[in-house]
C-alpha positions in Angstrom: 18.1 2.6 -8.9 15.4 2.9 -6.3 15.1 1.6 -2.8 11.7 -0.2 -2.6 10.1 -1.3 0.6 7.5 -4.1 0.0 5.0 -4.5 2.8 2.9 -7.7 2.8 -0.1 -6.7 4.9 -1.9 -10.1 4.6 -3.3 -11.6 7.8 -3.7 -15.3 7.9 -7.1 -16.9 8.1 -7.8 -20.6 7.4 -10.0 -19.6 4.5 -7.5 -17.1 3.2 -3.9 -18.4 3.7 -2.3 -15.5 1.8 -0.8 -17.4 -1.1 -1.8 -14.9 -3.7 -0.5 -11.9 -1.8 2.6 -13.8 -0.9 3.2 -14.7 -4.6 2.7 -11.1 -5.7 5.2 -10.0 -3.1 7.7 -12.6 -4.3 7.1 -11.6 -7.9 7.6 -7.9 -7.1 10.8 -8.7 -5.3 12.2 -10.7 -8.2 11.1 -8.4 -10.9 12.3 -5.2 -9.2 15.7 -6.6 -8.2 16.1 -8.0 -11.8 15.5 -4.4 -12.9 18.3 -3.1 -10.8 16.4 -1.9 -7.7 17.1 -2.6 -4.1 14.3 -4.2 -2.1 13.3 -5.0 1.5 10.3 -7.1 2.5 8.2 -6.7 5.6 5.7 -9.4 6.5 3.3 -7.8 8.9 2.0 -11.2 10.2 5.5 -12.0 11.5 5.6 -8.9 13.6 7.8 -5.7 13.4 10.2 -3.5 15.2 9.0 0.1 15.2 12.4 1.7 15.0 13.4 -0.6 12.1 10.2 0.2 10.3 10.8 3.9 10.6 14.2 3.4 9.1 12.7 1.3 6.3 10.3 4.1 5.4 13.1 6.7 5.4 15.3 4.3 3.3 12.7 3.7 0.7 12.1 5.7 -2.4 9.0 3.7 -3.1 6.7 1.8 -0.8 4.7 -1.0 -2.3 1.8 -2.0 -0.1 0.5 -5.5 -1.0 -2.7 -6.1 0.8 -6.0 -7.9 0.7 -9.1 -5.7 1.2 -10.9 -7.1 4.2 -14.2 -5.5 5.1 -13.5 -2.5 2.8 -10.1 -1.8 4.3 -6.7 -3.2 5.2 -6.4 -6.1 7.7 -6.5 -5.3 11.4 -2.9 -6.4 11.8 -1.7 -3.8 9.3 -3.9 -1.2 11.0 -2.1 -2.1 14.3 1.2 -1.7 12.4 0.1 1.8 11.3 -1.0 2.7 14.7 2.4 1.8 16.2 4.8 2.7 13.4 3.1 5.8 12.0 2.3 7.2 15.4 6.0 6.8 16.4 7.0 8.6 13.2 5.1 11.8 14.1 8.2 13.4 15.7 9.9 13.9 12.3 10.8 10.4 11.0 7.6 10.5 8.9 6.1 13.8 9.6 6.4 16.8 11.9 3.1 16.5 13.7 0.0 17.2 11.6 1.4 20.3 9.9 -0.5 23.0 11.9 1.1 25.6 14.1 0.0 27.5 17.2 -0.1 30.6 15.1 -2.5 29.0 12.6 -4.3 26.1 14.3 -7.0 25.9 11.7 -4.7 25.8 8.6 -2.5 23.2 6.8 -3.8 20.1 8.5 -1.9 17.1 7.1 0.9 19.3 5.7 3.7 18.1 8.0 5.1 15.2 6.0 8.8 14.7 5.8 8.9 12.1 3.0 8.4 14.4 0.1 9.7 13.0 -3.2 8.9 9.5 -2.2 6.2 7.4 -3.8 3.8 4.6 -2.9 1.9 2.0 -4.8 -1.1 0.1 -3.6 -1.5 -3.5 -4.8 -4.8 -4.9 -3.7 -6.6 -8.2 -3.8 -10.4 -8.2 -3.7 -13.2 -10.8 -3.4 -15.3 -8.2 -5.2 -15.5 -8.4 -9.0 -14.1 -5.6 -11.1 -17.6 -4.8 -12.3 -18.7 -3.7 -8.8 -16.6 -0.6 -9.2 -17.1 2.5 -11.4 -20.7 1.6 -12.0 -23.5 3.7 -10.5 -26.0 0.9 -11.0 -24.0 -1.4 -8.6 -25.5 -1.4 -5.1 -22.5 -1.2 -2.8 -19.9 1.2 -4.2 -22.5 3.5 -6.0 -20.1 4.2 -8.9 -17.0 4.6 -6.7 -13.6 3.4 -7.7 -11.1 1.3 -6.0 -9.2 4.4 -5.1 -12.3 5.9 -3.6 -12.7 2.9 -1.4 -9.0 3.1 -0.3 -9.1 6.8 0.2 -8.0 6.5 3.9 -4.8 4.6 2.8 -4.0 7.3 0.2 -4.5 10.0 2.9 -2.1 8.2 5.3 0.7 8.3 2.7 -0.2 11.8 1.7 0.1 12.8 5.4 3.8 11.9 5.1 4.2 13.9 1.9 4.3 11.0 -0.5 2.9 10.8 -4.0 0.8 7.9 -5.4 1.7 5.7 -8.3 -1.2 4.0 -10.1 -3.1 1.4 -8.0 -3.1 -2.3 -9.1 -5.9 -4.7 -8.2 -6.8 -8.4 -8.5 -10.5 -8.9 -8.5 -12.9 -11.8 -7.6 -10.0 -13.8 -6.2 -12.1 -16.2 -4.2 -15.1 -17.0 -6.4 -13.7 -16.5 -9.9 -9.9 -16.2 -9.7 -7.9 -15.3 -12.9 -4.5 -15.8 -11.4 -2.4 -16.1 -14.5 -4.0 -13.0 -16.1 -3.5 -11.2 -12.8 0.2 -12.1 -12.8 0.6 -10.9 -16.4 -1.1 -7.6 -15.6 1.0 -7.2 -12.4 4.2 -7.6 -14.4 3.1 -5.0 -16.9 1.9 -2.7 -14.1 5.2 -2.8 -12.2 7.2 -2.2 -15.4 5.1 0.8 -16.3 5.0 2.4 -12.8 8.6 1.5 -11.7 10.9 1.6 -14.7 14.2 -0.2 -14.9 17.0 1.4 -12.9 
């Protein structure tokens, strides 16, 4: 059995109400608890308590971050969450500073994480089509992958000593949604990445 913290990082807009991200969070909760795992859900748009979030991160064996990709990154409200919660965790709850020492101020940056052995999974929703990635002929990403684009998020979790599970993504969710296929892929992805307890 694993303890799994599910973070819904969606920020409400009239043109993007968050139904898809909310449904994926609900699906993850139902599937994971049915498989014998313990879950907690945090909805960033509803606010947060910093101390509770630090406890949640320490409690969790796995953090599942469910987020839309807005302007090539996470929503601003989740960035604020990170600024507040992750900064508060610098004193040992998430990491012991940045890993450097006075004796070696140029070495080991980012090596101070205290969450070794824990894992994280990024689950993303994109307006971009899947074909925009991993293709050097496409203008914007120039052959880059989804994980290349989300490199800063990977580095945030790595800063805490965590290891990545394979990323999941729903593509083209506004102009050409394939919701049922996405749900089927999501079920299979969770089963493969987070086996039954």
